[in-house]
Backbone as CSV, one residue per row, in Angstrom:
resi,resn,N_x,N_y,N_z,CA_x,CA_y,CA_z,C_x,C_y,C_z
1,MET,3.610,-30.919,2.490,4.473,-30.186,1.598,5.888,-30.259,2.169
2,THR,6.821,-30.639,1.314,8.205,-30.731,1.745,8.989,-29.511,1.282
3,LEU,10.124,-29.317,1.889,10.989,-28.212,1.510,11.461,-28.368,0.072
4,ASN,11.701,-29.601,-0.358,12.121,-29.836,-1.738,11.054,-29.411,-2.744
5,SER,9.788,-29.633,-2.436,8.732,-29.222,-3.363,8.653,-27.708,-3.462
6,VAL,8.891,-26.999,-2.361,8.902,-25.533,-2.390,10.092,-25.045,-3.214
7,ILE,11.255,-25.643,-3.003,12.447,-25.260,-3.760,12.247,-25.527,-5.245
8,GLN,11.685,-26.661,-5.604,11.441,-26.976,-7.012,10.449,-26.004,-7.631
9,TYR,9.458,-25.557,-6.870,8.485,-24.601,-7.391,9.164,-23.288,-7.759
10,PHE,10.079,-22.802,-6.910,10.740,-21.528,-7.149,12.022,-21.654,-7.984
11,ASP,12.381,-22.850,-8.432,13.565,-23.040,-9.275,13.201,-22.735,-10.724
12,LEU,13.496,-21.512,-11.161,13.088,-21.062,-12.487,13.848,-21.747,-13.609
13,ALA,15.061,-22.166,-13.370,15.891,-22.727,-14.434,15.822,-24.240,-14.515
14,ALA,14.942,-24.868,-13.802,14.889,-26.323,-13.772,14.679,-26.923,-15.164
15,ALA,13.822,-26.321,-15.956,13.530,-26.873,-17.281,14.660,-26.645,-18.274
16,THR,15.443,-25.614,-18.094,16.505,-25.305,-19.049,17.865,-25.817,-18.608
17,ARG,17.977,-26.266,-17.383,19.249,-26.753,-16.873,19.551,-28.116,-17.478
18,PRO,20.777,-28.299,-18.023,21.120,-29.609,-18.578,21.166,-30.659,-17.475
19,LYS,20.809,-31.870,-17.841,20.782,-32.958,-16.865,22.194,-33.429,-16.526
20,ASN,23.103,-33.321,-17.471,24.488,-33.731,-17.251,25.355,-32.497,-17.055
21,ALA,26.413,-32.635,-16.315,27.337,-31.516,-16.108,28.032,-31.188,-17.428
22,LEU,28.141,-29.902,-17.738,28.799,-29.443,-18.953,30.004,-28.594,-18.582
23,GLY,31.011,-28.647,-19.415,32.180,-27.811,-19.218,31.858,-26.356,-19.500
24,VAL,32.686,-25.462,-18.996,32.464,-24.034,-19.174,32.541,-23.637,-20.638
25,SER,33.367,-24.308,-21.417,33.586,-23.910,-22.808,32.580,-24.505,-23.785
26,THR,31.522,-25.143,-23.307,30.557,-25.752,-24.225,29.713,-24.723,-24.941
27,GLY,29.621,-23.515,-24.413,28.896,-22.449,-25.103,27.404,-22.676,-25.187
28,GLY,26.807,-23.203,-24.160,25.376,-23.427,-24.150,24.599,-22.125,-24.156
29,VAL,23.312,-22.209,-24.490,22.449,-21.030,-24.516,22.070,-20.658,-23.090
30,ARG,22.276,-19.407,-22.741,21.909,-18.931,-21.411,20.443,-18.508,-21.424
31,PRO,19.705,-18.862,-20.381,18.310,-18.418,-20.333,18.219,-16.906,-20.197
32,ALA,17.153,-16.348,-20.730,16.931,-14.905,-20.641,16.725,-14.509,-19.189
33,SER,16.997,-13.264,-18.907,16.797,-12.761,-17.558,15.323,-12.866,-17.180
34,TRP,15.060,-13.176,-15.934,13.682,-13.310,-15.470,13.068,-11.956,-15.125
35,VAL,13.862,-10.902,-15.029,13.357,-9.600,-14.595,12.282,-9.043,-15.545
36,PRO,12.499,-9.030,-16.877,11.431,-8.511,-17.745,10.152,-9.345,-17.660
37,GLN,10.303,-10.655,-17.503,9.116,-11.504,-17.391,8.363,-11.207,-16.098
38,TYR,9.090,-11.030,-14.987,8.425,-10.695,-13.719,7.728,-9.343,-13.825
39,ALA,8.403,-8.365,-14.442,7.813,-7.030,-14.595,6.541,-7.093,-15.428
40,SER,6.553,-7.912,-16.474,5.373,-8.055,-17.323,4.207,-8.665,-16.540
41,LEU,4.487,-9.678,-15.742,3.444,-10.288,-14.916,2.930,-9.283,-13.888
42,LEU,3.838,-8.553,-13.250,3.461,-7.559,-12.249,2.558,-6.488,-12.846
43,VAL,2.902,-5.991,-14.019,2.075,-4.966,-14.672,0.699,-5.536,-15.009
44,GLY,0.659,-6.780,-15.490,-0.627,-7.405,-15.797,-1.527,-7.508,-14.579
45,ILE,-0.957,-7.918,-13.437,-1.731,-8.025,-12.206,-2.156,-6.636,-11.732
46,ALA,-1.240,-5.672,-11.828,-1.516,-4.329,-11.314,-2.607,-3.612,-12.102
47,VAL,-2.657,-3.798,-13.420,-3.638,-3.051,-14.215,-4.985,-3.752,-14.329
48,GLN,-5.078,-4.996,-13.896,-6.336,-5.740,-14.021,-7.509,-5.024,-13.363
49,PRO,-7.401,-4.523,-12.105,-8.561,-3.842,-11.537,-8.858,-2.508,-12.220
50,LEU,-7.836,-1.860,-12.780,-8.081,-0.627,-13.533,-8.916,-0.922,-14.774
51,PHE,-8.550,-1.984,-15.482,-9.321,-2.385,-16.667,-10.757,-2.743,-16.287
52,GLU,-10.895,-3.514,-15.208,-12.226,-3.943,-14.771,-13.077,-2.750,-14.351
53,SER,-12.492,-1.815,-13.621,-13.214,-0.619,-13.196,-13.638,0.218,-14.400
54,TYR,-12.745,0.374,-15.337,-13.070,1.156,-16.536,-14.163,0.454,-17.352
55,ARG,-14.087,-0.868,-17.422,-15.100,-1.615,-18.173,-16.486,-1.428,-17.566
56,LEU,-16.557,-1.395,-16.227,-17.848,-1.275,-15.555,-18.369,0.156,-15.490
57,THR,-17.483,1.127,-15.287,-17.935,2.504,-15.050,-17.578,3.479,-16.163
58,GLY,-16.611,3.152,-16.989,-16.155,4.075,-18.024,-15.224,5.152,-17.500
59,VAL,-14.763,4.995,-16.247,-13.873,5.976,-15.618,-12.643,5.228,-15.096
60,TRP,-11.462,5.822,-15.306,-10.229,5.238,-14.785,-10.132,5.584,-13.296
61,ASP,-10.252,4.600,-12.428,-10.195,4.796,-10.978,-8.800,4.400,-10.486
62,THR,-7.953,5.395,-10.230,-6.574,5.131,-9.797,-6.362,5.421,-8.311
63,ALA,-7.400,5.694,-7.564,-7.257,6.076,-6.152,-6.643,4.953,-5.319
64,ARG,-6.988,3.710,-5.588,-6.492,2.583,-4.797,-5.226,1.968,-5.372
65,PHE,-4.688,2.538,-6.432,-3.588,1.904,-7.154,-2.330,1.691,-6.308
66,PRO,-1.858,2.644,-5.486,-0.620,2.384,-4.716,-0.725,1.159,-3.797
67,ASN,-1.829,1.024,-3.088,-2.010,-0.156,-2.231,-2.142,-1.423,-3.061
68,TRP,-2.856,-1.334,-4.166,-3.026,-2.490,-5.037,-1.692,-2.914,-5.637
69,PHE,-0.821,-1.961,-5.944,0.476,-2.285,-6.531,1.318,-3.110,-5.552
70,LEU,1.269,-2.766,-4.277,1.985,-3.556,-3.268,1.427,-4.972,-3.216
71,PHE,0.118,-5.107,-3.220,-0.510,-6.425,-3.257,-0.096,-7.176,-4.524
72,SER,-0.034,-6.475,-5.644,0.347,-7.088,-6.920,1.760,-7.642,-6.871
73,MET,2.658,-6.934,-6.196,4.039,-7.408,-6.077,4.102,-8.739,-5.321
74,ILE,3.304,-8.856,-4.276,3.284,-10.085,-3.486,2.675,-11.227,-4.285
75,VAL,1.564,-10.981,-4.949,0.925,-12.015,-5.764,1.853,-12.452,-6.895
76,ALA,2.510,-11.502,-7.532,3.419,-11.834,-8.629,4.564,-12.713,-8.147
77,LEU,5.077,-12.457,-6.954,6.129,-13.315,-6.411,5.645,-14.741,-6.201
78,LEU,4.392,-14.883,-5.777,3.854,-16.217,-5.512,3.569,-17.006,-6.787
79,VAL,3.048,-16.353,-7.795,2.629,-17.087,-8.997,3.672,-17.067,-10.110
80,PHE,4.713,-16.246,-9.991,5.684,-16.109,-11.076,6.339,-17.425,-11.490
81,PRO,6.795,-18.273,-10.579,7.438,-19.509,-11.043,6.552,-20.358,-11.952
82,ALA,5.286,-20.488,-11.615,4.390,-21.292,-12.455,4.201,-20.653,-13.825
83,VAL,4.053,-19.334,-13.862,3.867,-18.630,-15.135,5.132,-18.711,-15.972
84,TYR,6.264,-18.458,-15.350,7.545,-18.443,-16.056,7.836,-19.802,-16.673
85,LYS,7.626,-20.856,-15.912,7.926,-22.198,-16.419,7.019,-22.568,-17.581
86,ASN,5.780,-22.070,-17.587,4.861,-22.368,-18.687,5.111,-21.496,-19.906
87,ALA,5.580,-20.272,-19.709,5.715,-19.332,-20.827,7.114,-19.280,-21.413
88,TYR,8.145,-19.669,-20.651,9.507,-19.509,-21.134,9.839,-20.556,-22.186
89,ASP,10.258,-20.089,-23.330,10.726,-20.942,-24.414,11.867,-20.202,-25.100
90,PRO,13.090,-20.709,-24.999,14.227,-19.972,-25.564,14.143,-19.785,-27.076
91,LEU,13.263,-20.513,-27.752,13.136,-20.383,-29.200,12.125,-19.317,-29.617
92,LYS,11.272,-18.871,-28.691,10.283,-17.836,-29.001,10.894,-16.460,-28.787
93,PRO,10.435,-15.470,-29.544,10.903,-14.101,-29.289,10.473,-13.639,-27.894
94,VAL,11.320,-12.844,-27.263,11.050,-12.379,-25.899,9.746,-11.589,-25.846
95,PHE,9.460,-10.779,-26.862,8.231,-9.984,-26.860,6.989,-10.871,-26.785
96,VAL,7.001,-11.977,-27.499,5.862,-12.909,-27.471,5.700,-13.484,-26.065
97,GLN,6.816,-13.812,-25.431,6.753,-14.344,-24.075,6.212,-13.299,-23.102
98,LEU,6.665,-12.045,-23.261,6.197,-10.982,-22.375,4.699,-10.745,-22.530
99,CYS,4.210,-10.824,-23.760,2.770,-10.638,-23.992,1.953,-11.748,-23.328
100,SER,2.421,-12.981,-23.453,1.661,-14.076,-22.833,1.740,-14.000,-21.310
101,ILE,2.867,-13.562,-20.774,2.980,-13.411,-19.320,2.103,-12.258,-18.837
102,PHE,2.048,-11.158,-19.591,1.179,-10.036,-19.239,-0.278,-10.501,-19.202
103,ALA,-0.689,-11.259,-20.222,-2.060,-11.770,-20.254,-2.327,-12.699,-19.068
104,SER,-1.331,-13.471,-18.678,-1.482,-14.319,-17.493,-1.686,-13.471,-16.244
105,GLY,-1.014,-12.316,-16.187,-1.180,-11.419,-15.046,-2.586,-10.870,-14.944
106,ILE,-3.225,-10.631,-16.087,-4.618,-10.152,-16.082,-5.514,-11.188,-15.403
107,GLY,-5.224,-12.456,-15.602,-6.001,-13.533,-14.970,-5.339,-14.049,-13.707
108,TRP,-4.847,-13.156,-12.879,-4.063,-13.533,-11.709,-4.843,-14.377,-10.711
109,GLN,-6.161,-14.211,-10.640,-6.934,-14.977,-9.656,-6.820,-16.479,-9.933
110,ALA,-6.923,-16.860,-11.190,-6.802,-18.276,-11.542,-5.386,-18.772,-11.272
111,LEU,-4.399,-17.914,-11.538,-3.012,-18.301,-11.274,-2.772,-18.518,-9.785
112,MET,-3.351,-17.668,-8.974,-3.175,-17.779,-7.532,-3.783,-19.087,-7.031
113,GLN,-4.957,-19.442,-7.527,-5.580,-20.702,-7.130,-4.737,-21.888,-7.563
114,THR,-4.135,-21.808,-8.757,-3.262,-22.874,-9.249,-2.026,-22.999,-8.384
115,ALA,-1.422,-21.869,-8.029,-0.216,-21.883,-7.198,-0.514,-22.489,-5.828
116,ILE,-1.665,-22.179,-5.276,-2.037,-22.724,-3.967,-2.234,-24.230,-4.060
117,LYS,-2.842,-24.700,-5.141,-3.044,-26.134,-5.333,-1.712,-26.851,-5.499
118,LEU,-0.753,-26.227,-6.213,0.548,-26.846,-6.416,1.316,-26.989,-5.118
119,ARG,1.124,-26.066,-4.204,1.878,-26.080,-2.965,1.249,-27.010,-1.925
120,GLN,0.052,-27.535,-2.166,-0.616,-28.391,-1.186,-0.178,-29.816,-1.339
């Protein structure tokens, strides 16, 4: 694994960046902020064990949530570039993108395995 491959993985704007240099006055479309997308992924990862626990027992188990939330933040940082690059489309409404990113967060285990494979 080279440093360039790590940088390319975390470069969120690679797909939307023009290949040629543009002047400031060209008025190109600016990509949406990544913060709502990251928050959506983080919430998806954080609530996944709550959903699973409720599905199995019928009781909302929030006792482990603070520790799990910290773990979720770390996982979201690792898998966010792959999710963002697949879900971001400047022509789609932001809400649709947030929903698909949230759903990706629910399946964080598969995303984590994908991110690990990409970095190898």
